[in-house]
N, C-alpha and C positions, 0 to 999 in steps of 0.2 A: 398900684396892686391892690385887689381888693382882699378884705379879710373876713374870712367865715369862721365864727367861734363855734368847736363842736365840743359837745360836752361827754363825758363817759366815765367808767370807772377804769382809773387809771392802775396799771401793773406796777408802776415803780413812779417816786415821787419827782416832779419838777415840770417843766414847762417846754413844750417844745414849740418851735416855729420854722415854719417852711414853704415851701411850695409844693404844691402836691400836680404830680401829673397822670391825668387816665391815659390809659392806652386804648381803652375804647370804651363807650358811651352802652352802659346796662341800665333798663328801666326795669323794675319789679314792678309787678302787679299781680294781684291774687287774681285767679281765675274760676269761676266754677263751672265743672261740665257735667252737666248728668250723665249716666251711663245707664244701660238698661241691666237688668239683674242676671242677664246671660254672660256680660262682661265682666261681672266683678272676679271670677275666677283666676280670668287674665290679667285683671290689674291687680290682683293680689299676688300674682306670681312676676307682674314687673315691680312692684315694690320689693317683693324679697331680695329680687336681682340687683335694685339698685343698692340695697341695704347690704348686699353682701360686696359691690365693688367699691363701695365708700368704705366700708371694714378693711379691705384690702390694702385701699390707697391709704390710708390712716395706720395701718400698720408700717407701709412702706416709708414714710415720712417719719413715724417715731423711728426705725432702726436708722434713718438718714441723720437724725438728729441725734439719736444714742452715739454714732460712731463721730459725730463733729464735735460735740459740745460734753457726751457723758451721759449714763444713765439717768442721772437725778435730775436732768433738763429734759429729758423725753418721757420720765414717768407721767407727765401731764396728759399724755395722749390717753393714758389708761383710763380716765375720765372720759374720753370722747369716745372710746371703745365701748363705753357702756350704755 
């Protein structure tokens, strides 16, 4: 078994060991694309639509968490919604 040590900011004390299962391989890359001045308006609309979809998804997740574990745990999604 191969061990990989990950470091980050913990949300609770302790150590976790286990096997991770990746359901799909995702590679994130930064990509720069130049657009013409005529395309700027359409890109701004596309961004606004993406922000609106994300907000709706976060509200849905927040409500599901509130129903399952209570409002105090769902409150963290207020920060995400900001």
